[in-house]
C-alpha positions as CSV (number, residue, x, y, z in Angstrom):
1,X,-143.5,91.5,-46.6
2,X,-146.0,94.3,-46.4
3,X,-146.9,94.0,-50.1
4,X,-147.5,90.2,-49.7
5,X,-149.6,90.8,-46.7
6,X,-151.7,93.4,-48.5
7,X,-152.1,91.3,-51.6
8,X,-153.1,88.1,-49.7
9,X,-155.1,89.6,-46.8
10,X,-158.5,89.3,-48.4
11,X,-158.0,85.8,-49.8
12,X,-156.7,84.5,-46.4
13,X,-159.6,86.2,-44.6
14,X,-162.0,84.2,-46.8
15,X,-160.0,80.9,-46.7
16,X,-157.2,80.8,-44.1
17,X,-155.8,77.6,-45.7
18,X,-155.4,79.0,-49.3
19,X,-152.3,77.4,-50.7
20,X,-151.2,80.1,-53.1
21,X,-151.7,83.0,-50.6
22,X,-150.0,81.1,-47.8
23,X,-147.1,80.2,-50.1
24,X,-146.7,83.8,-51.2
25,X,-146.6,85.0,-47.6
26,X,-144.1,82.3,-46.6
27,X,-141.9,83.2,-49.6
28,X,-142.1,87.0,-48.7
29,X,-141.1,86.3,-45.1
30,X,-138.0,84.5,-46.2
31,X,-137.0,87.1,-48.6
32,X,-134.7,89.1,-46.3
33,X,-132.0,91.7,-46.9
34,X,-129.3,89.2,-47.9
35,X,-131.6,87.4,-50.3
36,X,-132.5,90.8,-51.9
37,X,-128.8,91.8,-52.2
38,X,-127.9,88.4,-53.8
39,X,-130.8,88.6,-56.2
40,X,-130.0,92.1,-57.3
41,X,-126.3,91.4,-57.7
42,X,-126.9,88.1,-59.5
43,X,-129.4,89.5,-61.9
44,X,-127.3,92.6,-62.6
45,X,-124.1,90.7,-63.3
46,X,-126.0,88.1,-65.2
47,X,-127.7,90.6,-67.4
48,X,-124.6,92.6,-68.1
49,X,-122.6,89.4,-68.9
50,X,-125.4,88.1,-71.2
51,X,-125.8,91.4,-73.2
52,X,-122.0,91.8,-73.5
53,X,-121.4,88.2,-74.6
54,X,-124.4,88.1,-77.0
55,X,-123.1,91.3,-78.6
56,X,-119.7,89.6,-79.2
57,X,-121.4,86.5,-80.5
58,X,-123.6,88.4,-82.9
59,X,-120.6,90.2,-84.4
60,X,-118.9,86.9,-84.9
61,X,-116.2,86.9,-82.3
62,X,-115.4,83.2,-81.9
63,X,-113.5,83.6,-78.7
64,X,-116.8,84.6,-77.0
65,X,-118.2,81.0,-77.3
66,X,-115.8,79.4,-74.7
67,X,-115.9,82.6,-72.6
68,X,-119.7,82.5,-72.5
69,X,-119.8,78.8,-71.7
70,X,-117.3,79.2,-68.9
71,X,-119.0,82.3,-67.4
72,X,-122.5,80.8,-67.5
73,X,-121.1,77.5,-66.0
74,X,-119.7,79.6,-63.1
75,X,-123.1,81.3,-62.7
76,X,-124.8,77.9,-62.6
77,X,-122.3,76.6,-60.1
78,X,-122.7,79.6,-57.8
79,X,-126.5,79.5,-58.1
80,X,-126.5,75.8,-57.2
81,X,-124.4,76.6,-54.2
82,X,-126.9,79.2,-53.1
83,X,-129.7,76.7,-53.8
84,X,-128.0,74.2,-51.5
85,X,-128.3,76.8,-48.7
86,X,-132.0,77.2,-49.2
87,X,-134.5,76.1,-51.8
88,X,-135.9,78.7,-54.2
89,X,-138.1,77.9,-57.2
90,X,-137.1,81.2,-58.8
91,X,-133.4,80.3,-58.4
92,X,-134.0,76.8,-59.7
93,X,-135.8,78.4,-62.7
94,X,-132.8,80.7,-63.3
95,X,-130.5,77.7,-63.2
96,X,-132.7,75.9,-65.7
97,X,-132.6,78.9,-68.1
98,X,-128.8,79.1,-67.8
99,X,-128.5,75.5,-68.6
100,X,-130.7,76.0,-71.7
101,X,-128.5,79.0,-72.6
102,X,-125.3,76.9,-72.2
103,X,-126.8,74.2,-74.4
104,X,-127.8,76.6,-77.1
105,X,-124.4,78.3,-77.1
106,X,-122.6,74.9,-77.2
107,X,-124.8,73.8,-80.1
108,X,-124.2,77.0,-82.0
109,X,-120.5,76.8,-81.5
110,X,-120.4,73.1,-82.7
111,X,-122.5,74.1,-85.7
112,X,-120.2,77.0,-86.5
113,X,-117.1,74.9,-86.1
114,X,-118.5,72.2,-88.4
115,X,-119.4,74.6,-91.1
116,X,-115.9,76.1,-91.1
117,X,-114.3,72.7,-91.4
């Protein structure tokens, strides 16, 4: 919160109704300890899972496709649950990126299956 206050202080002193500065302060005020823990854990597990699964996909392990689709679907489901508790543009963006990732993995799996047949 202190960082957001420092960054927006000058702008809000010039224009107390500045939309972006007010939004940043509002977002920072709602970013409490539980939100920080969730964000850190989500990004850590998400990153480790992606790096691990992408490594297996790159070396040609076909079992990694359904595992990746399942794991990312679980991430999306959990993130949507968290989103239902309180709106977050960042979390909505992460859900969007995960859905794109799921689509790309599914397309690649179909393509690989078709080329083997």
